[in-house]
All heavy atoms as a GROMACS GRO file, in nm:
protein
  651
    1LYS      N    1   6.747   7.132  12.183
    1LYS     CA    2   6.813   7.005  12.192
    1LYS      C    3   6.940   7.007  12.104
    1LYS      O    4   6.937   7.039  11.991
    1LYS     CB    5   6.718   6.889  12.140
    1LYS     CG    6   6.778   6.756  12.140
    1LYS     CD    7   6.671   6.658  12.091
    1LYS     CE    8   6.736   6.520  12.086
    1LYS     NZ    9   6.644   6.420  12.035
    2LYS      N   10   7.053   6.964  12.169
    2LYS     CA   11   7.177   6.958  12.097
    2LYS      C   12   7.179   6.846  12.003
    2LYS      O   13   7.147   6.733  12.035
    2LYS     CB   14   7.289   6.951  12.199
    2LYS     CG   15   7.429   6.952  12.130
    2LYS     CD   16   7.539   6.943  12.235
    2LYS     CE   17   7.671   6.939  12.161
    2LYS     NZ   18   7.781   6.922  12.252
    3LYS      N   19   7.219   6.880  11.884
    3LYS     CA   20   7.234   6.771  11.775
    3LYS      C   21   7.376   6.715  11.777
    3LYS      O   22   7.473   6.785  11.799
    3LYS     CB   23   7.199   6.825  11.640
    3LYS     CG   24   7.060   6.868  11.632
    3LYS     CD   25   7.017   6.919  11.497
    3LYS     CE   26   6.875   6.958  11.490
    3LYS     NZ   27   6.835   7.019  11.367
    4ARG      N   28   7.387   6.589  11.753
    4ARG     CA   29   7.519   6.522  11.756
    4ARG      C   30   7.558   6.482  11.615
    4ARG      O   31   7.478   6.479  11.526
    4ARG     CB   32   7.516   6.396  11.842
    4ARG     CG   33   7.486   6.428  11.991
    4ARG     CD   34   7.483   6.297  12.055
    4ARG     NE   35   7.467   6.316  12.204
    4ARG     CZ   36   7.470   6.218  12.291
    4ARG    NH1   37   7.487   6.097  12.252
    4ARG    NH2   38   7.460   6.245  12.416
    5GLY      N   39   7.682   6.436  11.602
    5GLY     CA   40   7.728   6.372  11.480
    5GLY      C   41   7.764   6.462  11.369
    5GLY      O   42   7.802   6.420  11.263
    6GLY      N   43   7.752   6.595  11.390
    6GLY     CA   44   7.791   6.689  11.288
    6GLY      C   45   7.700   6.693  11.174
    6GLY      O   46   7.708   6.784  11.088
    7GLY      N   47   7.600   6.607  11.166
    7GLY     CA   48   7.504   6.608  11.055
    7GLY      C   49   7.370   6.640  11.093
    7GLY      O   50   7.274   6.638  11.012
    8GLY      N   51   7.344   6.672  11.223
    8GLY     CA   52   7.213   6.701  11.270
    8GLY      C   53   7.128   6.574  11.289
    8GLY      O   54   7.175   6.462  11.277
    9GLY      N   55   7.010   6.591  11.332
    9GLY     CA   56   6.913   6.477  11.347
    9GLY      C   57   6.919   6.413  11.485
    9GLY      O   58   6.849   6.322  11.512
   10GLY      N   59   7.003   6.464  11.575
   10GLY     CA   60   7.012   6.409  11.712
   10GLY      C   61   7.066   6.273  11.726
   10GLY      O   62   7.038   6.198  11.819
   11TYR      N   63   7.151   6.221  11.634
   11TYR     CA   64   7.197   6.086  11.637
   11TYR      C   65   7.347   6.091  11.688
   11TYR      O   66   7.410   6.197  11.684
   11TYR     CB   67   7.191   6.026  11.500
   11TYR     CG   68   7.268   6.095  11.394
   11TYR    CD1   69   7.399   6.081  11.366
   11TYR    CD2   70   7.200   6.189  11.308
   11TYR    CE1   71   7.465   6.145  11.266
   11TYR    CE2   72   7.257   6.255  11.212
   11TYR     CZ   73   7.397   6.238  11.192
   11TYR     OH   74   7.459   6.307  11.091
   12LEU      N   75   7.386   5.979  11.727
   12LEU     CA   76   7.532   5.956  11.772
   12LEU      C   77   7.608   5.892  11.654
   12LEU      O   78   7.570   5.790  11.605
   12LEU     CB   79   7.531   5.866  11.893
   12LEU     CG   80   7.673   5.835  11.945
   12LEU    CD1   81   7.733   5.960  12.006
   12LEU    CD2   82   7.662   5.727  12.053
   13ARG      N   83   7.715   5.956  11.610
   13ARG     CA   84   7.788   5.909  11.500
   13ARG      C   85   7.921   5.845  11.548
   13ARG      O   86   8.006   5.912  11.607
   13ARG     CB   87   7.817   6.018  11.401
   13ARG     CG   88   7.880   5.965  11.269
   13ARG     CD   89   7.878   6.073  11.162
   13ARG     NE   90   7.936   6.010  11.041
   13ARG     CZ   91   7.953   6.080  10.939
   13ARG    NH1   92   7.932   6.210  10.930
   13ARG    NH2   93   8.006   6.021  10.830
   14ILE      N   94   7.942   5.719  11.515
   14ILE     CA   95   8.061   5.644  11.551
   14ILE      C   96   8.138   5.614  11.428
   14ILE      O   97   8.086   5.566  11.331
   14ILE     CB   98   8.018   5.514  11.623
   14ILE    CG1   99   7.944   5.542  11.748
   14ILE    CG2  100   8.148   5.428  11.656
   14ILE    CD1  101   7.886   5.420  11.815
   15VAL      N  102   8.268   5.646  11.431
   15VAL     CA  103   8.361   5.623  11.321
   15VAL      C  104   8.461   5.521  11.366
   15VAL      O  105   8.522   5.532  11.473
   15VAL     CB  106   8.434   5.755  11.283
   15VAL    CG1  107   8.536   5.732  11.172
   15VAL    CG2  108   8.338   5.869  11.245
   16CYS      N  109   8.478   5.416  11.288
   16CYS     CA  110   8.575   5.305  11.326
   16CYS      C  111   8.673   5.285  11.206
   16CYS      O  112   8.638   5.273  11.092
   16CYS     CB  113   8.497   5.182  11.354
   16CYS     SG  114   8.606   5.043  11.411
   17LEU      N  115   8.801   5.278  11.247
   17LEU     CA  116   8.915   5.255  11.151
   17LEU      C  117   8.992   5.137  11.210
   17LEU      O  118   8.999   5.116  11.330
   17LEU     CB  119   9.004   5.374  11.144
   17LEU     CG  120   8.946   5.505  11.100
   17LEU    CD1  121   9.049   5.618  11.117
   17LEU    CD2  122   8.892   5.501  10.961
   18ALA      N  123   9.062   5.062  11.117
   18ALA     CA  124   9.146   4.958  11.158
   18ALA      C  125   9.256   4.940  11.059
   18ALA      O  126   9.244   4.977  10.942
   18ALA     CB  127   9.070   4.828  11.177
   19ASP      N  128   9.371   4.891  11.101
   19ASP     CA  129   9.482   4.852  11.014
   19ASP      C  130   9.528   4.965  10.923
   19ASP      O  131   9.553   4.955  10.807
   19ASP     CB  132   9.443   4.728  10.920
   19ASP     CG  133   9.410   4.608  11.003
   19ASP    OD1  134   9.493   4.572  11.088
   19ASP    OD2  135   9.304   4.552  10.979
   20VAL      N  136   9.548   5.086  10.988
   20VAL     CA  137   9.597   5.197  10.911
   20VAL      C  138   9.747   5.208  10.897
   20VAL      O  139   9.797   5.273  10.809
   20VAL     CB  140   9.539   5.331  10.969
   20VAL    CG1  141   9.385   5.342  10.949
   20VAL    CG2  142   9.573   5.348  11.117
   21HIS      N  143   9.816   5.136  10.990
   21HIS     CA  144   9.966   5.124  10.983
   21HIS      C  145  10.027   5.270  10.956
   21HIS      O  146   9.983   5.365  11.025
   21HIS     CB  147  10.010   5.025  10.879
   21HIS     CG  148   9.967   4.888  10.918
   21HIS    ND1  149  10.025   4.811  11.011
   21HIS    CD2  150   9.865   4.809  10.866
   21HIS    CE1  151   9.967   4.690  11.019
   21HIS    NE2  152   9.870   4.689  10.936
   22GLN      N  153  10.120   5.279  10.868
   22GLN     CA  154  10.187   5.405  10.847
   22GLN      C  155  10.101   5.512  10.775
   22GLN      O  156  10.143   5.624  10.769
   22GLN     CB  157  10.313   5.385  10.759
   22GLN     CG  158  10.418   5.300  10.826
   22GLN     CD  159  10.414   5.155  10.774
   22GLN    OE1  160  10.312   5.097  10.756
   22GLN    NE2  161  10.537   5.100  10.759
   23LYS      N  162   9.987   5.473  10.728
   23LYS     CA  163   9.906   5.569  10.651
   23LYS      C  164   9.807   5.646  10.737
   23LYS      O  165   9.722   5.720  10.676
   23LYS     CB  166   9.833   5.495  10.542
   23LYS     CG  167   9.930   5.419  10.448
   23LYS     CD  168   9.856   5.347  10.336
   23LYS     CE  169   9.939   5.260  10.258
   23LYS     NZ  170  10.067   5.283  10.218
   24PHE      N  171   9.806   5.646  10.865
   24PHE     CA  172   9.707   5.719  10.951
   24PHE      C  173   9.698   5.857  10.911
   24PHE      O  174   9.585   5.916  10.904
   24PHE     CB  175   9.740   5.693  11.100
   24PHE     CG  176   9.639   5.757  11.186
   24PHE    CD1  177   9.505   5.699  11.199
   24PHE    CD2  178   9.664   5.875  11.250
   24PHE    CE1  179   9.411   5.752  11.281
   24PHE    CE2  180   9.565   5.930  11.335
   24PHE     CZ  181   9.444   5.870  11.347
   25ARG      N  182   9.808   5.925  10.895
   25ARG     CA  183   9.803   6.071  10.868
   25ARG      C  184   9.748   6.099  10.726
   25ARG      O  185   9.718   6.216  10.698
   25ARG     CB  186   9.944   6.135  10.885
   25ARG     CG  187  10.048   6.079  10.785
   25ARG     CD  188  10.182   6.138  10.814
   25ARG     NE  189  10.278   6.052  10.746
   25ARG     CZ  190  10.390   6.013  10.803
   25ARG    NH1  191  10.420   6.047  10.916
   25ARG    NH2  192  10.471   5.932  10.736
   26HIS      N  193   9.735   6.000  10.640
   26HIS     CA  194   9.685   6.025  10.507
   26HIS      C  195   9.535   5.980  10.497
   26HIS      O  196   9.473   5.997  10.387
   26HIS     CB  197   9.762   5.943  10.407
   26HIS     CG  198   9.913   5.980  10.406
   26HIS    ND1  199   9.961   6.100  10.372
   26HIS    CD2  200  10.021   5.911  10.450
   26HIS    CE1  201  10.088   6.110  10.386
   26HIS    NE2  202  10.129   5.992  10.439
   27VAL      N  203   9.481   5.921  10.600
   27VAL     CA  204   9.348   5.874  10.594
   27VAL      C  205   9.249   5.990  10.620
   27VAL      O  206   9.265   6.067  10.708
   27VAL     CB  207   9.318   5.764  10.698
   27VAL    CG1  208   9.173   5.719  10.708
   27VAL    CG2  209   9.405   5.640  10.667
   28ARG      N  210   9.144   5.998  10.534
   28ARG     CA  211   9.038   6.101  10.559
   28ARG      C  212   8.945   6.039  10.663
   28ARG      O  213   8.874   5.944  10.636
   28ARG     CB  214   8.964   6.131  10.431
   28ARG     CG  215   8.861   6.240  10.449
   28ARG     CD  216   8.773   6.259  10.330
   28ARG     NE  217   8.653   6.328  10.369
   28ARG     CZ  218   8.545   6.270  10.436
   28ARG    NH1  219   8.551   6.148  10.462
   28ARG    NH2  220   8.441   6.342  10.465
   29VAL      N  221   8.942   6.098  10.780
   29VAL     CA  222   8.862   6.050  10.891
   29VAL      C  223   8.734   6.128  10.898
   29VAL      O  224   8.737   6.250  10.914
   29VAL     CB  225   8.938   6.062  11.020
   29VAL    CG1  226   8.851   6.006  11.139
   29VAL    CG2  227   9.069   5.985  11.018
   30PRO      N  228   8.620   6.063  10.877
   30PRO     CA  229   8.490   6.146  10.884
   30PRO      C  230   8.466   6.196  11.025
   30PRO      O  231   8.507   6.152  11.125
   30PRO     CB  232   8.386   6.034  10.852
   30PRO     CG  233   8.457   5.919  10.795
   30PRO     CD  234   8.596   5.926  10.851
   31ASP      N  235   8.387   6.309  11.026
   31ASP     CA  236   8.349   6.368  11.155
   31ASP      C  237   8.259   6.271  11.226
   31ASP      O  238   8.190   6.185  11.164
   31ASP     CB  239   8.278   6.496  11.136
   31ASP     CG  240   8.369   6.612  11.090
   31ASP    OD1  241   8.492   6.601  11.112
   31ASP    OD2  242   8.321   6.707  11.032
   32GLY      N  243   8.258   6.278  11.356
   32GLY     CA  244   8.172   6.198  11.437
   32GLY      C  245   8.181   6.232  11.586
   32GLY      O  246   8.262   6.321  11.622
   33ASP      N  247   8.111   6.161  11.670
   33ASP     CA  248   8.121   6.185  11.812
   33ASP      C  249   8.225   6.093  11.879
   33ASP      O  250   8.287   6.132  11.973
   33ASP     CB  251   7.982   6.150  11.877
   33ASP     CG  252   7.877   6.248  11.818
   33ASP    OD1  253   7.884   6.364  11.842
   33ASP    OD2  254   7.784   6.196  11.753
   34ILE      N  255   8.235   5.972  11.826
   34ILE     CA  256   8.326   5.874  11.882
   34ILE      C  257   8.416   5.815  11.768
   34ILE      O  258   8.365   5.784  11.668
   34ILE     CB  259   8.247   5.762  11.950
   34ILE    CG1  260   8.162   5.808  12.063
   34ILE    CG2  261   8.346   5.654  12.005
   34ILE    CD1  262   8.065   5.703  12.122
   35LEU      N  263   8.544   5.814  11.794
   35LEU     CA  264   8.642   5.756  11.696
   35LEU      C  265   8.698   5.634  11.761
   35LEU      O  266   8.747   5.638  11.878
   35LEU     CB  267   8.745   5.855  11.668
   35LEU     CG  268   8.860   5.800  11.580
   35LEU    CD1  269   8.812   5.760  11.443
   35LEU    CD2  270   8.971   5.900  11.572
   36ILE      N  271   8.686   5.517  11.697
   36ILE     CA  272   8.743   5.394  11.742
   36ILE      C  273   8.850   5.355  11.641
   36ILE      O  274   8.824   5.342  11.521
   36ILE     CB  275   8.637   5.279  11.753
   36ILE    CG1  276   8.527   5.322  11.848
   36ILE    CG2  277   8.704   5.150  11.791
   36ILE    CD1  278   8.411   5.226  11.847
   37ILE      N  279   8.970   5.333  11.686
   37ILE     CA  280   9.080   5.286  11.604
   37ILE      C  281   9.115   5.141  11.660
   37ILE      O  282   9.164   5.123  11.768
   37ILE     CB  283   9.203   5.376  11.606
   37ILE    CG1  284   9.158   5.519  11.561
   37ILE    CG2  285   9.312   5.321  11.520
   37ILE    CD1  286   9.269   5.618  11.561
   38ALA      N  287   9.085   5.044  11.573
   38ALA     CA  288   9.084   4.907  11.619
   38ALA      C  289   9.207   4.833  11.567
   38ALA      O  290   9.200   4.745  11.482
   38ALA     CB  291   8.954   4.837  11.575
   39GLY      N  292   9.319   4.870  11.620
   39GLY     CA  293   9.443   4.790  11.601
   39GLY      C  294   9.527   4.827  11.476
   39GLY      O  295   9.480   4.882  11.381
   40ASP      N  296   9.651   4.793  11.494
   40ASP     CA  297   9.757   4.808  11.397
   40ASP      C  298   9.764   4.949  11.341
   40ASP      O  299   9.753   4.980  11.223
   40ASP     CB  300   9.738   4.712  11.278
   40ASP     CG  301   9.754   4.570  11.321
   40ASP    OD1  302   9.804   4.546  11.430
   40ASP    OD2  303   9.716   4.474  11.243
   41ILE      N  304   9.800   5.035  11.435
   41ILE     CA  305   9.822   5.177  11.403
   41ILE      C  306   9.966   5.210  11.383
   41ILE      O  307  10.000   5.303  11.310
   41ILE     CB  308   9.764   5.272  11.514
   41ILE    CG1  309   9.830   5.238  11.650
   41ILE    CG2  310   9.615   5.266  11.518
   41ILE    CD1  311   9.791   5.332  11.760
   42LEU      N  312  10.059   5.126  11.437
   42LEU     CA  313  10.193   5.155  11.431
   42LEU      C  314  10.270   5.066  11.329
   42LEU      O  315  10.233   5.066  11.214
   42LEU     CB  316  10.256   5.141  11.575
   42LEU     CG  317  10.199   5.239  11.679
   42LEU    CD1  318  10.258   5.206  11.812
   42LEU    CD2  319  10.230   5.381  11.640
   43ALA      N  320  10.375   5.002  11.377
   43ALA     CA  321  10.471   4.942  11.280
   43ALA      C  322  10.415   4.821  11.203
   43ALA      O  323  10.351   4.740  11.254
   43ALA     CB  324  10.597   4.900  11.356
   44ARG      N  325  10.465   4.822  11.080
   44ARG     CA  326  10.453   4.696  11.004
   44ARG      C  327  10.584   4.625  11.009
   44ARG      O  328  10.589   4.503  11.021
   44ARG     CB  329  10.428   4.732  10.854
   44ARG     CG  330  10.294   4.694  10.809
   44ARG     CD  331  10.281   4.726  10.665
   44ARG     NE  332  10.147   4.773  10.648
   44ARG     CZ  333  10.077   4.760  10.540
   44ARG    NH1  334  10.128   4.700  10.435
   44ARG    NH2  335   9.955   4.799  10.531
   45ASN      N  336  10.689   4.706  11.010
   45ASN     CA  337  10.821   4.644  11.000
   45ASN      C  338  10.906   4.675  11.127
   45ASN      O  339  11.021   4.646  11.129
   45ASN     CB  340  10.894   4.698  10.874
   45ASN     CG  341  10.902   4.846  10.873
   45ASN    OD1  342  10.875   4.914  10.973
   45ASN    ND2  343  10.933   4.905  10.760
   46GLY      N  344  10.848   4.740  11.229
   46GLY     CA  345  10.918   4.768  11.351
   46GLY      C  346  11.018   4.884  11.341
   46GLY      O  347  11.083   4.918  11.435
   47ARG      N  348  11.022   4.955  11.236
   47ARG     CA  349  11.112   5.067  11.216
   47ARG      C  350  11.043   5.197  11.266
   47ARG      O  351  11.014   5.214  11.374
   47ARG     CB  352  11.158   5.072  11.079
   47ARG     CG  353  11.234   4.940  11.036
   47ARG     CD  354  11.307   4.955  10.915
   47ARG     NE  355  11.429   5.024  10.945
   47ARG     CZ  356  11.537   5.026  10.871
   47ARG    NH1  357  11.534   4.961  10.760
   47ARG    NH2  358  11.639   5.093  10.906
   48PHE      N  359  11.022   5.288  11.172
   48PHE     CA  360  10.971   5.422  11.210
   48PHE      C  361  10.851   5.420  11.300
   48PHE      O  362  10.846   5.476  11.402
   48PHE     CB  363  10.947   5.505  11.086
   48PHE     CG  364  10.883   5.640  11.111
   48PHE    CD1  365  10.959   5.742  11.169
   48PHE    CD2  366  10.746   5.658  11.091
   48PHE    CE1  367  10.899   5.864  11.200
   48PHE    CE2  368  10.689   5.785  11.125
   48PHE     CZ  369  10.767   5.884  11.176
   49TRP      N  370  10.747   5.344  11.254
   49TRP     CA  371  10.621   5.354  11.333
   49TRP      C  372  10.626   5.277  11.460
   49TRP      O  373  10.536   5.293  11.543
   49TRP     CB  374  10.504   5.310  11.245
   49TRP     CG  375  10.465   5.424  11.158
   49TRP    CD1  376  10.519   5.456  11.036
   49TRP    CD2  377  10.374   5.527  11.186
   49TRP    NE1  378  10.462   5.573  10.986
   49TRP    CE2  379  10.377   5.615  11.072
   49TRP    CE3  380  10.289   5.553  11.294
   49TRP    CZ2  381  10.290   5.727  11.070
   49TRP    CZ3  382  10.207   5.663  11.286
   49TRP    CH2  383  10.203   5.751  11.176
   50GLY      N  384  10.721   5.197  11.482
   50GLY     CA  385  10.742   5.128  11.606
   50GLY      C  386  10.826   5.204  11.706
   50GLY      O  387  10.849   5.169  11.822
   51SER      N  388  10.872   5.323  11.662
   51SER     CA  389  10.960   5.405  11.744
   51SER      C  390  10.881   5.502  11.822
   51SER      O  391  10.764   5.524  11.801
   51SER     CB  392  11.058   5.480  11.651
   51SER     OG  393  10.982   5.572  11.573
   52ASP      N  394  10.950   5.578  11.915
   52ASP     CA  395  10.883   5.685  11.992
   52ASP      C  396  10.844   5.800  11.892
   52ASP      O  397  10.738   5.856  11.908
   52ASP     CB  398  10.986   5.743  12.091
   52ASP     CG  399  11.006   5.656  12.211
   52ASP    OD1  400  10.921   5.568  12.240
   52ASP    OD2  401  11.109   5.671  12.277
   53ARG      N  402  10.923   5.818  11.795
   53ARG     CA  403  10.887   5.922  11.688
   53ARG      C  404  10.760   5.886  11.619
   53ARG      O  405  10.671   5.976  11.596
   53ARG     CB  406  11.000   5.928  11.588
   53ARG     CG  407  10.979   6.031  11.480
   53ARG     CD  408  11.105   6.040  11.392
   53ARG     NE  409  11.074   6.111  11.271
   53ARG     CZ  410  11.134   6.089  11.161
   53ARG    NH1  411  11.231   6.003  11.153
   53ARG    NH2  412  11.097   6.155  11.049
   54GLY      N  413  10.747   5.759  11.579
   54GLY     CA  414  10.615   5.719  11.518
   54GLY      C  415  10.495   5.734  11.606
   54GLY      O  416  10.390   5.772  11.562
   55LEU      N  417  10.515   5.695  11.729
   55LEU     CA  418  10.402   5.709  11.827
   55LEU      C  419  10.364   5.856  11.849
   55LEU      O  420  10.246   5.890  11.852
   55LEU     CB  421  10.438   5.637  11.959
   55LEU     CG  422  10.332   5.640  12.068
   55LEU    CD1  423  10.203   5.576  12.015
   55LEU    CD2  424  10.381   5.574  12.191
   56LYS      N  425  10.467   5.938  11.855
   56LYS     CA  426  10.439   6.084  11.875
   56LYS      C  427  10.366   6.138  11.758
   56LYS      O  428  10.276   6.223  11.767
   56LYS     CB  429  10.564   6.162  11.899
   56LYS     CG  430  10.624   6.138  12.036
   56LYS     CD  431  10.757   6.206  12.058
   56LYS     CE  432  10.811   6.176  12.190
   56LYS     NZ  433  10.946   6.236  12.216
   57GLU      N  434  10.402   6.098  11.633
   57GLU     CA  435  10.334   6.146  11.512
   57GLU      C  436  10.191   6.096  11.512
   57GLU      O  437  10.098   6.170  11.479
   57GLU     CB  438  10.404   6.092  11.390
   57GLU     CG  439  10.333   6.115  11.257
   57GLU     CD  440  10.323   6.267  11.216
   57GLU    OE1  441  10.391   6.352  11.282
   57GLU    OE2  442  10.243   6.299  11.125
   58PHE      N  443  10.164   5.972  11.549
   58PHE     CA  444  10.025   5.919  11.561
   58PHE      C  445   9.947   6.005  11.658
   58PHE      O  446   9.834   6.043  11.631
   58PHE     CB  447  10.027   5.773  11.602
   58PHE     CG  448   9.893   5.723  11.644
   58PHE    CD1  449   9.793   5.702  11.548
   58PHE    CD2  450   9.861   5.708  11.781
   58PHE    CE1  451   9.665   5.658  11.592
   58PHE    CE2  452   9.738   5.662  11.819
   58PHE     CZ  453   9.638   5.640  11.721
   59LEU      N  454  10.005   6.030  11.774
   59LEU     CA  455   9.929   6.109  11.878
   59LEU      C  456   9.906   6.254  11.836
   59LEU      O  457   9.801   6.308  11.858
   59LEU     CB  458  10.014   6.109  12.009
   59LEU     CG  459  10.016   5.969  12.078
   59LEU    CD1  460  10.112   5.975  12.197
   59LEU    CD2  461   9.878   5.919  12.119
   60ARG      N  462   9.997   6.308  11.761
   60ARG     CA  463   9.980   6.448  11.704
   60ARG      C  464   9.861   6.444  11.609
   60ARG      O  465   9.769   6.533  11.622
   60ARG     CB  466  10.101   6.497  11.634
   60ARG     CG  467  10.090   6.636  11.580
   60ARG     CD  468  10.204   6.676  11.491
   60ARG     NE  469  10.201   6.598  11.365
   60ARG     CZ  470  10.113   6.623  11.263
   60ARG    NH1  471  10.025   6.716  11.273
   60ARG    NH2  472  10.120   6.552  11.155
   61VAL      N  473   9.853   6.353  11.524
   61VAL     CA  474   9.740   6.349  11.424
   61VAL      C  475   9.609   6.315  11.503
   61VAL      O  476   9.504   6.378  11.481
   61VAL     CB  477   9.769   6.243  11.316
   61VAL    CG1  478   9.644   6.228  11.232
   61VAL    CG2  479   9.885   6.287  11.236
   62LEU      N  480   9.614   6.220  11.597
   62LEU     CA  481   9.493   6.186  11.678
   62LEU      C  482   9.440   6.309  11.749
   62LEU      O  483   9.319   6.329  11.748
   62LEU     CB  484   9.535   6.072  11.774
   62LEU     CG  485   9.418   6.020  11.859
   62LEU    CD1  486   9.320   5.942  11.768
   62LEU    CD2  487   9.475   5.924  11.966
   63HIS      N  488   9.525   6.381  11.813
   63HIS     CA  489   9.476   6.502  11.888
   63HIS      C  490   9.422   6.608  11.801
   63HIS      O  491   9.345   6.693  11.847
   63HIS     CB  492   9.594   6.552  11.981
   63HIS     CG  493   9.624   6.467  12.092
   63HIS    ND1  494   9.543   6.420  12.184
   63HIS    CD2  495   9.743   6.420  12.134
   63HIS    CE1  496   9.596   6.341  12.273
   63HIS    NE2  497   9.721   6.341  12.247
   64SER      N  498   9.460   6.608  11.676
   64SER     CA  499   9.408   6.712  11.585
   64SER      C  500   9.266   6.681  11.544
   64SER      O  501   9.199   6.765  11.480
   64SER     CB  502   9.502   6.724  11.463
   64SER     OG  503   9.485   6.617  11.378
   65LEU      N  504   9.221   6.557  11.559
   65LEU     CA  505   9.084   6.522  11.514
   65LEU      C  506   8.977   6.572  11.610
   65LEU      O  507   9.006   6.578  11.732
   65LEU     CB  508   9.080   6.366  11.498
   65LEU     CG  509   9.173   6.311  11.395
   65LEU    CD1  510   9.171   6.162  11.399
   65LEU    CD2  511   9.134   6.362  11.256
   66PRO      N  512   8.861   6.605  11.561
   66PRO     CA  513   8.765   6.673  11.646
   66PRO      C  514   8.670   6.586  11.728
   66PRO      O  515   8.587   6.631  11.806
   66PRO     CB  516   8.676   6.746  11.536
   66PRO     CG  517   8.680   6.654  11.419
   66PRO     CD  518   8.821   6.606  11.421
   67HIS      N  519   8.680   6.451  11.718
   67HIS     CA  520   8.597   6.364  11.789
   67HIS      C  521   8.608   6.385  11.941
   67HIS      O  522   8.716   6.384  11.997
   67HIS     CB  523   8.632   6.220  11.755
   67HIS     CG  524   8.630   6.200  11.603
   67HIS    ND1  525   8.732   6.237  11.523
   67HIS    CD2  526   8.536   6.141  11.524
   67HIS    CE1  527   8.706   6.204  11.398
   67HIS    NE2  528   8.576   6.149  11.397
   68LYS      N  529   8.494   6.386  12.010
   68LYS     CA  530   8.488   6.411  12.154
   68LYS      C  531   8.550   6.294  12.231
   68LYS      O  532   8.617   6.314  12.327
   68LYS     CB  533   8.349   6.437  12.199
   68LYS     CG  534   8.342   6.467  12.342
   68LYS     CD  535   8.199   6.508  12.387
   68LYS     CE  536   8.194   6.536  12.535
   68LYS     NZ  537   8.062   6.577  12.578
   69HIS      N  538   8.522   6.176  12.184
   69HIS     CA  539   8.577   6.054  12.246
   69HIS      C  540   8.657   5.974  12.148
   69HIS      O  541   8.610   5.956  12.032
   69HIS     CB  542   8.454   5.964  12.300
   69HIS     CG  543   8.369   6.034  12.393
   69HIS    ND1  544   8.402   6.069  12.525
   69HIS    CD2  545   8.243   6.095  12.377
   69HIS    CE1  546   8.307   6.130  12.581
   69HIS    NE2  547   8.207   6.149  12.494
   70LYS      N  548   8.766   5.922  12.195
   70LYS     CA  549   8.858   5.845  12.111
   70LYS      C  550   8.899   5.714  12.183
   70LYS      O  551   8.951   5.726  12.295
   70LYS     CB  552   8.982   5.922  12.071
   70LYS     CG  553   8.946   6.048  11.991
   70LYS     CD  554   9.064   6.141  11.982
   70LYS     CE  555   9.014   6.270  11.906
   70LYS     NZ  556   9.105   6.383  11.922
   71ILE      N  557   8.876   5.601  12.120
   71ILE     CA  558   8.908   5.472  12.183
   71ILE      C  559   9.014   5.412  12.085
   71ILE      O  560   8.994   5.388  11.963
   71ILE     CB  561   8.779   5.384  12.182
   71ILE    CG1  562   8.677   5.456  12.270
   71ILE    CG2  563   8.817   5.247  12.240
   71ILE    CD1  564   8.543   5.390  12.264
   72ILE      N  565   9.127   5.373  12.148
   72ILE     CA  566   9.233   5.313  12.073
   72ILE      C  567   9.255   5.172  12.125
   72ILE      O  568   9.276   5.146  12.244
   72ILE     CB  569   9.364   5.386  12.093
   72ILE    CG1  570   9.346   5.546  12.069
   72ILE    CG2  571   9.483   5.333  12.007
   72ILE    CD1  572   9.292   5.579  11.937
   73ILE      N  573   9.252   5.071  12.034
   73ILE     CA  574   9.270   4.936  12.066
   73ILE      C  575   9.399   4.882  12.000
   73ILE      O  576   9.402   4.889  11.877
   73ILE     CB  577   9.148   4.847  12.023
   73ILE    CG1  578   9.022   4.900  12.084
   73ILE    CG2  579   9.173   4.701  12.054
   73ILE    CD1  580   8.893   4.852  12.021
   74GLY      N  581   9.499   4.846  12.072
   74GLY     CA  582   9.620   4.802  12.019
   74GLY      C  583   9.603   4.670  11.948
   74GLY      O  584   9.533   4.581  11.986
   75GLY      N  585   9.677   4.652  11.833
   75GLY     CA  586   9.683   4.532  11.758
   75GLY      C  587   9.812   4.462  11.766
   75GLY      O  588   9.898   4.500  11.851
   76ASN      N  589   9.839   4.362  11.690
   76ASN     CA  590   9.957   4.284  11.699
   76ASN      C  591  10.085   4.358  11.652
   76ASN      O  592  10.195   4.319  11.682
   76ASN     CB  593   9.946   4.149  11.622
   76ASN     CG  594   9.925   4.171  11.475
   76ASN    OD1  595   9.848   4.259  11.435
   76ASN    ND2  596   9.998   4.094  11.393
   77HIS      N  597  10.072   4.469  11.587
   77HIS     CA  598  10.182   4.555  11.546
   77HIS      C  599  10.204   4.674  11.642
   77HIS      O  600  10.286   4.759  11.611
   77HIS     CB  601  10.159   4.612  11.402
   77HIS     CG  602  10.161   4.501  11.301
   77HIS    ND1  603  10.280   4.454  11.254
   77HIS    CD2  604  10.060   4.448  11.232
   77HIS    CE1  605  10.246   4.360  11.159
   77HIS    NE2  606  10.117   4.357  11.144
   78ASP      N  607  10.131   4.679  11.747
   78ASP     CA  608  10.134   4.798  11.838
   78ASP      C  609  10.199   4.766  11.974
   78ASP      O  610  10.148   4.819  12.081
   78ASP     CB  611   9.985   4.846  11.856
   78ASP     CG  612   9.924   4.888  11.724
   78ASP    OD1  613   9.994   4.938  11.638
   78ASP    OD2  614   9.800   4.864  11.715
   79GLN      N  615  10.301   4.692  11.974
   79GLN     CA  616  10.372   4.661  12.103
   79GLN      C  617  10.412   4.790  12.173
   79GLN      O  618  10.424   4.793  12.294
   79GLN     CB  619  10.493   4.573  12.081
   79GLN     CG  620  10.454   4.433  12.033
   79GLN     CD  621  10.438   4.416  11.890
   79GLN    OE1  622  10.462   4.516  11.810
   79GLN    NE2  623  10.393   4.307  11.842
   80ARG      N  624  10.437   4.896  12.105
   80ARG     CA  625  10.485   5.026  12.166
   80ARG      C  626  10.379   5.081  12.260
   80ARG      O  627  10.412   5.159  12.346
   80ARG     CB  628  10.511   5.123  12.054
   80ARG     CG  629  10.580   5.247  12.101
   80ARG     CD  630  10.705   5.219  12.178
   80ARG     NE  631  10.816   5.272  12.110
   80ARG     CZ  632  10.940   5.244  12.152
   80ARG    NH1  633  10.961   5.164  12.258
   80ARG    NH2  634  11.048   5.289  12.092
   81LEU      N  635  10.255   5.041  12.244
   81LEU     CA  636  10.149   5.092  12.331
   81LEU      C  637  10.144   5.025  12.470
   81LEU      O  638  10.082   5.072  12.557
   81LEU     CB  639  10.012   5.069  12.258
   81LEU     CG  640   9.992   5.144  12.134
   81LEU    CD1  641   9.847   5.110  12.078
   81LEU    CD2  642  10.001   5.298  12.143
   82GLU      N  643  10.211   4.911  12.480
   82GLU     CA  644  10.214   4.840  12.606
   82GLU      C  645  10.291   4.917  12.715
   82GLU      O  646  10.369   4.988  12.696
   82GLU     CB  647  10.272   4.696  12.588
   82GLU     CG  648  10.187   4.614  12.497
   82GLU     CD  649  10.250   4.479  12.476
   82GLU    OE1  650  10.358   4.445  12.522
   82GLU    OE2  651  10.183   4.404  12.407
   0.00000   0.00000   0.00000
């Protein structure tokens, strides 16, 4: 039987983050099967993180994470995702 969650025991591990803004690349994200990022990943002030460059940086970090499934929910600072 395949174990899930990186910790054994056959459980499903869900990791949820929110309001990371410009600090996403500095957040220690625990291992898990599903990663949910619940809003406000991009700009606070509409500058760097509201730009294409900021979105590309977020996606680079996101793709480097080992979670099999990733769910991204845009928040009020994430107009760039529309």
